N, C-alpha and C positions, 0 to 999 in steps of 0.2 A: 267764102261767105260765112258770116257769123250766125250763131243760133238765134232763134227768135221765139217769143211767147205768142201763143194763139189762145185768145180768150173766147169762149163760146157758151151757148146755152144748150144743155142736153135735152133729150126727149121728155124728161121728167120736169123740165123747167128750172133746173138748177144750173148755176154757173160753174164752169170748169175751165182749167187752163192746161195747156201742154207746152212743153219746151221742145222745140224741134231744132235739130242740127242743121247746118247749112245745106246738107244733102236731102233734107226733108224727113229724115228718120226721127221718130219720137224718142226723146231722151228721157222725159219725165212727164207723168200725168198726175193731175191733182184729184182730190176728192171733190164731191159736189158741195157747192155753197149756195145758200138761199139768196144772198145779196151779192150784187156785182162788186160792191166795194170790198167785201170780204175776200172774194177771189183776187181782186187787185192787191190786197194786202198779202195774200198768199204768194203772188208773183214777187213782191218786194222781199218777202221772207226767203224765197229761193235765191234771189240775187245776193242777199246778205249771207245766208248760211252755206251756200255752195262753195264759198271760198275757204271753208274750214273742213279739212279732211275728216276730223273727228265727228262731223255731223252725218257722215255717210254710214249707214248700216248695211254692210255687205252680206247678202243672203243667197240662198239657193232656193229656187222655186220648186214646187211639187214635181215639175217635169225634170228636175235635176240640173236645170240651166241657171247660171249666175244671174243675179239681179241686185238691185239696191233700193233702199228707202233713204230719202233725205229727211232729216229730223231738225226741228227747231231747238233752241236752247232749253225749252221746257220738256223735250222728249217727244213732242207730238209730231207725227209723220206729216210732212208738207206735201210730199209727192213720192210716187213709186215709179221705178223704171220699167221698161220693157225687159224681156229676158234676152240674154246674150248667148252667143255660141260658145264662148270661153271666158275664163276669168280675165284673160288679157284684154279681150274685147270690152268687158264691163268697165 
């Protein structure tokens, strides 16, 4: 089963999206957007930029676990991953 995007409104009334793997695990979570159309543009940006390895900023969380940010061509973070158990899992 392929991954899918989930668009939702958070408790603060902002739109957010998540990219979930086929097994339901969250791969990427967005920031909050005031407008639904802006969140939808964010989803399209993920689709476009995720195909380029150079757009992934591989990092280590404060917990010491690997994670990543996906960035747009302008350097803005589109989404942030969950933490992973190892670099290979990331």
